[in-house]
C-alpha positions as CSV (number, residue, x, y, z in Angstrom):
1,M,-155.1,40.1,-6.0
2,S,-152.1,39.8,-8.8
3,E,-149.2,37.9,-7.9
4,V,-146.2,39.2,-6.0
5,N,-143.2,39.2,-8.3
6,L,-140.5,38.3,-5.9
7,S,-137.1,39.6,-6.4
8,K,-134.3,37.6,-7.9
9,R,-132.3,37.6,-5.0
10,A,-135.4,36.1,-3.1
11,L,-136.1,33.2,-5.7
12,S,-132.5,32.3,-5.4
13,I,-132.5,31.5,-2.0
14,E,-133.0,27.7,-1.0
15,P,-135.6,26.8,1.9
16,S,-133.7,25.5,5.1
17,L,-134.2,21.6,5.2
18,T,-133.4,21.9,8.7
19,L,-136.4,23.9,9.4
20,Q,-138.6,21.9,7.4
21,I,-137.6,18.6,9.8
22,S,-138.0,20.9,12.8
23,A,-141.7,22.0,12.1
24,K,-142.4,18.6,11.1
25,A,-140.6,17.7,14.3
26,N,-142.8,20.1,16.2
27,Q,-146.1,19.0,14.7
28,L,-145.9,15.2,15.8
29,A,-144.7,16.3,19.2
30,A,-147.9,18.4,19.4
31,D,-149.8,15.8,18.1
32,G,-148.5,13.7,21.0
33,V,-145.7,11.7,19.6
34,D,-142.5,10.8,21.3
35,I,-139.7,12.7,19.8
36,C,-136.0,12.4,20.3
37,N,-134.4,15.6,18.8
38,L,-130.6,15.1,18.2
39,S,-130.9,18.0,15.7
40,A,-129.8,20.9,18.1
41,G,-127.2,23.5,17.1
42,E,-127.0,24.9,20.4
43,P,-125.6,24.2,23.9
44,D,-128.1,22.7,25.8
45,F,-126.5,24.6,28.9
46,N,-127.6,28.0,30.1
47,A,-125.6,30.7,29.7
48,P,-123.1,31.7,32.8
49,K,-125.1,33.5,35.7
50,E,-122.4,36.3,35.3
51,V,-123.5,37.1,31.9
52,I,-127.1,37.0,32.7
53,E,-126.6,39.0,35.9
54,A,-124.5,41.5,33.7
55,T,-127.2,41.8,30.8
56,S,-130.2,42.0,33.5
57,K,-128.0,45.2,35.4
58,A,-127.6,46.7,32.0
59,I,-131.1,46.7,31.7
60,F,-132.1,48.4,35.0
61,D,-129.2,50.8,34.8
62,G,-130.9,51.9,31.6
63,F,-128.2,50.9,29.1
64,T,-131.0,50.4,26.5
65,K,-130.2,53.4,24.0
66,Y,-129.1,53.3,20.8
67,G,-125.1,52.5,20.7
68,P,-122.7,52.8,17.6
69,A,-123.3,51.0,14.4
70,A,-119.9,49.5,14.8
71,G,-120.5,48.2,18.5
72,N,-119.7,49.6,21.8
73,I,-116.0,50.8,21.9
74,D,-115.5,48.7,25.6
75,L,-116.7,45.7,24.1
76,R,-114.7,46.1,20.8
77,K,-111.5,47.1,22.9
78,A,-111.9,43.6,25.1
79,I,-112.0,41.8,22.1
80,A,-109.1,43.1,20.9
81,N,-107.4,42.6,24.0
82,K,-108.4,38.8,23.8
83,F,-107.0,38.4,20.6
84,Q,-103.5,39.9,21.5
85,I,-103.2,38.0,24.9
86,K,-104.9,34.4,23.6
87,N,-104.2,34.7,20.1
88,N,-100.9,36.8,20.0
89,L,-102.3,38.9,17.2
90,N,-102.0,42.6,17.0
91,V,-105.5,43.4,16.7
92,E,-106.6,47.0,17.8
93,F,-110.5,47.7,18.4
94,E,-110.5,49.3,15.1
95,N,-109.9,45.6,13.6
96,V,-113.1,44.6,15.2
97,M,-117.0,45.1,14.9
98,I,-120.0,43.4,16.6
99,T,-122.9,42.0,14.8
100,N,-126.0,40.5,15.3
101,G,-124.7,36.9,15.7
102,A,-121.6,35.5,13.9
103,K,-124.1,34.8,10.6
104,Q,-124.4,39.0,10.0
105,A,-120.5,39.1,10.5
106,I,-120.3,36.5,7.7
107,Y,-123.2,38.3,5.7
108,N,-121.7,41.8,6.1
109,L,-118.2,40.6,4.9
110,F,-119.5,39.0,1.6
111,Q,-121.9,42.3,0.9
112,V,-118.9,44.8,1.2
113,L,-116.0,42.4,-0.7
114,L,-118.1,40.2,-3.3
115,N,-118.8,41.5,-6.4
116,D,-121.4,39.6,-9.2
117,G,-119.7,36.5,-10.5
118,D,-117.0,36.6,-7.6
119,E,-116.1,32.9,-6.8
120,V,-115.7,31.4,-3.2
121,I,-114.5,28.2,-2.8
122,I,-116.1,26.4,0.1
123,P,-114.7,23.0,1.3
124,T,-117.5,20.4,1.6
125,P,-119.0,19.2,4.3
126,Y,-119.9,23.2,5.1
127,W,-122.2,25.1,7.2
128,L,-125.5,25.3,5.3
129,S,-125.6,29.2,5.1
130,Y,-122.2,29.7,3.5
131,P,-123.5,29.1,-0.1
132,Q,-126.5,31.0,0.3
133,M,-125.0,34.1,1.8
134,V,-122.3,33.9,-1.0
135,R,-125.1,34.0,-3.5
136,L,-127.0,36.7,-1.9
137,A,-123.8,38.8,-2.6
138,G,-123.6,38.0,-6.1
139,G,-120.9,35.5,-5.4
140,K,-120.7,32.2,-6.9
141,P,-120.1,29.3,-4.4
142,I,-117.4,26.7,-5.8
143,F,-117.0,23.3,-3.9
144,T,-114.5,20.9,-2.9
145,N,-114.7,17.2,-2.7
146,S,-113.5,15.3,0.6
147,S,-114.1,11.9,1.6
148,A,-115.6,10.3,4.8
149,E,-112.4,7.9,4.9
150,D,-110.1,10.9,5.0
151,G,-111.9,12.5,7.9
152,F,-113.2,15.0,5.6
153,K,-110.0,16.5,5.5
154,I,-109.8,19.4,3.0
155,N,-108.5,18.2,-0.4
156,I,-105.6,20.6,-0.8
157,K,-105.1,19.3,-4.6
158,D,-108.7,19.6,-5.3
159,L,-108.8,23.2,-3.8
160,K,-106.0,24.3,-6.0
161,S,-107.5,22.7,-8.7
162,K,-110.6,25.3,-8.2
163,I,-108.9,28.4,-8.0
164,S,-109.6,30.4,-10.9
165,L,-109.2,34.3,-11.8
166,K,-112.6,35.1,-10.3
167,T,-111.9,33.4,-7.0
168,K,-112.4,35.9,-4.1
169,F,-112.6,33.8,-1.1
170,I,-111.5,30.2,0.7
171,I,-113.8,29.8,3.5
172,I,-112.3,27.4,6.3
173,N,-114.3,26.1,9.6
174,S,-112.5,24.9,12.7
175,P,-113.7,23.4,14.6
176,N,-116.3,22.2,11.9
177,N,-120.0,22.2,11.6
178,P,-121.0,19.3,10.6
179,T,-118.2,17.0,11.0
180,G,-116.7,18.3,14.6
181,R,-113.4,18.3,12.9
182,V,-110.4,20.1,14.1
183,M,-108.0,21.5,11.3
184,S,-104.4,20.6,12.3
185,K,-101.5,23.1,12.2
186,E,-100.0,21.6,9.3
187,E,-103.3,22.1,7.1
188,L,-103.6,25.5,8.2
189,L,-100.1,26.1,7.0
190,Q,-101.0,24.9,3.7
191,I,-104.1,27.1,3.5
192,A,-101.9,29.9,4.2
193,E,-99.2,28.9,1.5
194,I,-102.1,28.5,-1.1
195,A,-103.0,32.3,-0.1
196,R,-99.4,33.6,-0.4
197,E,-99.3,32.0,-4.1
198,N,-102.5,33.7,-5.2
199,P,-102.2,37.4,-3.6
200,N,-105.9,38.2,-4.5
201,I,-107.6,35.8,-2.6
202,Y,-109.2,36.3,0.9
203,I,-109.3,34.0,4.0
204,L,-112.9,33.6,5.8
205,S,-111.8,31.7,9.1
206,D,-114.8,31.0,11.0
207,E,-114.0,29.8,14.5
208,I,-117.2,30.0,16.2
209,Y,-116.5,26.4,17.5
210,E,-112.7,27.7,19.0
211,L,-113.7,26.9,22.6
212,I,-115.5,23.5,22.2
213,L,-112.6,21.4,22.0
214,K,-111.9,17.6,22.8
215,K,-109.2,17.7,26.0
216,D,-105.6,17.9,24.3
217,F,-106.6,19.6,20.9
218,N,-105.8,23.2,20.4
219,H,-107.6,25.6,18.2
220,Y,-105.3,27.5,15.9
221,S,-106.2,30.8,14.5
222,L,-104.8,31.1,10.8
223,S,-103.9,34.7,11.5
224,T,-101.7,33.8,14.2
225,L,-100.1,31.2,12.2
226,A,-99.6,33.6,9.1
227,N,-99.3,37.1,10.5
228,D,-98.2,38.1,7.1
229,L,-101.2,37.2,5.9
230,K,-103.5,38.9,8.5
231,E,-104.6,41.8,6.3
232,R,-106.4,39.2,4.0
233,I,-107.7,37.1,6.8
234,F,-111.2,37.5,8.3
235,I,-112.1,36.1,11.6
236,I,-115.7,35.2,12.3
237,N,-116.4,34.6,16.0
238,G,-119.0,34.9,18.5
239,F,-120.7,34.1,22.0
240,A,-123.5,31.5,20.9
241,K,-121.6,28.3,21.4
242,G,-119.1,28.8,23.6
243,W,-120.8,30.5,26.4
244,A,-124.5,28.9,25.4
245,M,-125.5,32.4,24.6
246,T,-127.4,31.5,21.5
247,G,-130.5,33.7,21.9
248,W,-128.3,37.0,23.1
249,R,-127.7,37.1,18.9
250,I,-123.9,38.6,19.5
251,G,-121.2,38.0,17.2
252,Y,-118.1,39.6,15.3
253,L,-115.9,40.4,12.5
254,V,-112.1,40.6,12.8
255,G,-110.4,42.1,9.9
256,S,-108.4,45.0,7.9
257,K,-109.6,48.5,9.3
258,D,-111.0,49.6,5.7
259,V,-113.0,46.3,5.5
260,I,-114.7,46.8,9.4
261,K,-115.1,50.6,8.3
262,A,-117.2,49.5,5.2
263,S,-119.0,46.8,7.0
264,S,-120.1,49.0,9.9
265,A,-121.3,51.5,7.2
266,L,-123.3,48.8,5.7
267,Q,-124.6,47.7,9.3
268,S,-125.4,51.4,9.9
269,Q,-127.8,51.0,7.0
270,S,-129.4,47.8,7.5
271,T,-129.7,46.7,11.4
272,S,-127.8,49.3,13.0
273,N,-126.5,48.7,16.4
274,V,-126.3,45.4,17.9
275,C,-128.8,45.4,21.4
276,S,-127.0,47.6,24.0
277,F,-127.6,45.7,27.1
278,V,-126.6,42.2,25.1
279,Q,-123.3,44.0,24.8
280,K,-122.7,44.4,28.7
281,G,-123.4,40.5,28.7
282,A,-120.7,39.9,26.0
283,L,-118.2,41.9,27.8
284,E,-119.1,40.1,31.1
285,A,-118.5,36.5,29.1
286,L,-114.9,37.6,28.3
287,K,-113.8,37.8,32.0
288,I,-114.9,34.4,32.8
289,K,-112.0,32.1,33.9
290,N,-110.6,29.0,31.8
291,E,-112.2,26.9,34.6
292,F,-115.7,27.2,33.2
293,F,-114.8,25.7,29.7
294,S,-113.0,23.0,31.3
295,I,-116.1,21.9,33.0
296,I,-118.5,22.6,30.2
297,N,-115.5,20.6,27.7
298,N,-115.6,17.6,30.0
299,H,-119.6,17.4,29.4
300,Y,-119.2,17.5,25.8
301,D,-116.2,14.8,26.0
302,Q,-118.5,12.4,27.5
303,R,-121.2,12.9,25.2
304,R,-119.5,13.0,22.3
305,N,-117.5,10.0,22.9
306,L,-121.0,8.2,23.6
307,L,-122.1,9.1,20.4
308,Y,-119.2,8.3,18.9
309,E,-118.8,4.7,20.4
310,G,-122.5,4.2,19.6
311,L,-122.5,5.1,16.0
312,K,-119.3,2.5,15.7
313,N,-121.5,0.1,16.8
314,I,-124.3,0.3,14.5
315,N,-124.1,-2.1,11.6
316,G,-123.4,-0.3,8.2
317,I,-122.5,3.3,9.5
318,Y,-119.0,4.7,8.8
319,I,-117.8,7.5,11.5
320,Q,-114.7,9.6,12.0
321,E,-114.3,10.5,15.5
322,P,-115.1,14.1,16.2
323,N,-112.6,15.9,18.4
324,G,-114.6,19.6,18.2
325,A,-117.9,21.4,18.6
326,F,-120.6,19.3,19.4
327,Y,-121.5,17.2,16.2
328,A,-121.1,13.9,14.6
329,F,-121.5,13.4,10.8
330,P,-121.5,9.6,10.2
331,R,-122.2,8.1,6.8
332,L,-125.3,5.7,5.8
333,P,-124.6,2.3,4.8
334,N,-125.5,3.4,0.8
335,A,-126.7,5.8,-1.7
336,S,-129.9,3.7,-2.0
337,I,-131.8,6.3,-0.3
338,T,-131.0,10.2,0.2
339,S,-130.3,11.9,3.6
340,V,-133.4,13.7,3.6
341,D,-136.0,10.6,2.6
342,F,-133.7,8.7,5.7
343,C,-134.7,11.7,7.7
344,N,-138.0,11.8,7.0
345,K,-138.3,8.0,7.8
346,A,-136.4,8.3,11.0
347,L,-139.0,11.1,12.1
348,Q,-142.2,9.8,11.0
349,D,-141.6,5.8,12.0
350,F,-139.2,6.3,15.2
351,G,-139.8,10.0,16.0
352,L,-136.1,10.5,15.6
353,V,-135.1,14.3,14.6
354,L,-131.6,14.3,12.3
355,V,-130.5,16.8,9.9
356,P,-129.9,15.4,6.3
357,G,-126.4,16.0,5.0
358,Q,-127.6,17.1,1.9
359,A,-127.9,20.4,3.5
360,F,-124.2,20.4,4.2
361,G,-123.1,19.3,0.7
362,A,-122.9,15.7,1.6
363,D,-125.8,13.6,0.8
364,D,-124.7,10.3,2.0
365,C,-124.2,11.5,5.8
366,V,-126.4,12.7,8.5
367,R,-125.7,15.3,11.3
368,I,-126.4,14.1,15.0
369,S,-125.8,17.0,17.9
370,C,-124.4,15.8,21.1
371,A,-125.6,18.8,22.7
372,T,-128.1,17.1,24.9
373,S,-128.1,14.5,27.8
374,N,-126.7,11.1,27.9
375,E,-130.2,9.5,27.9
376,K,-131.2,11.4,25.1
377,I,-128.0,10.3,23.2
378,K,-128.4,6.7,24.0
379,D,-132.5,6.8,23.0
380,G,-131.5,8.6,19.8
381,L,-128.8,6.1,18.8
382,N,-131.2,3.0,19.7
383,R,-134.0,4.7,17.3
384,L,-131.3,5.0,14.8
385,K,-130.2,1.6,14.7
386,K,-133.9,0.7,14.3
387,T,-134.1,3.1,11.2
388,I,-130.6,1.5,9.8
389,S,-132.2,-2.0,10.2
390,K,-135.5,-1.0,8.2
391,Y,-134.5,0.7,5.4
392,Y,-131.0,-0.9,4.5
């Protein structure tokens, strides 16, 4: 059989480091090895019972047919209403489209707005799929520098220096994956001012962890703070993280009507509508009261604090306190070993599953999830301490 000639697009995609680590961890677990997995990017809670019941009811009621490519009108209107009430944004349902997870919302956006050679500025550390999706749309990722000592705050001076005539997007993500960092109002206003100075630049605001915040911390949507820029700001969000609906695969894109229309046309020729009955579950999710999130965040606060305090007590580790999402992003003692090698050794020698910082553009760090039990976090910290002692 002759060799298959893959497209340049396919050849440009880098294999996922997280999937490689997970595959190895699963194999070891199948072989009977005691594994402690702190790599999870999803809540360990179940989705709210109201969501499960609404989704089930929709199936039994026969709500299982094709639907509009942009999403069901009732869900789009409910999301628009959410932005009007909670974010003080004048959003209509035509500004909203439903996607197969937040990831597809980003993918669609880049496909309809990026041309070959367009540049997208991505602050480091970044969610690992951003650069790949930019490249798949013909764009070029441009990375800014940041430091652990500065809490991985976006370096505004460096960001400005990366702007060129080819810059099409700046990406912001708060609360942040992988650092757990929450951007302040002042930082967001600085980004808004850069957008005002550069009228041809769009902003992608990834707000998927909006609801997972440390007590007394607030999430600010850039569009709320800079209403004059809302036609150039595109909000990515979804139901996976806040409602523990990862397997539902439902997200959404909010932006200008022309872009939503183009993105809907793209979706009509690719995946078509998001699963019909899942949209009924999402509609129910939007009705859930704030008390639910207060309870969930109390759990995350305890776990996040347990992880942070434990990391502080490991010799050689540098860690800034995470205040959102469910991750910590500690810096390893030195650069004598790559994050990939470190994670492989932690897995092989001590059964500890972490995500290498290389996947997020910071090879001197590792990502650790606290979306698990206190007992597993303590176990993981103990294994991490042993790994650090052995290799540094």
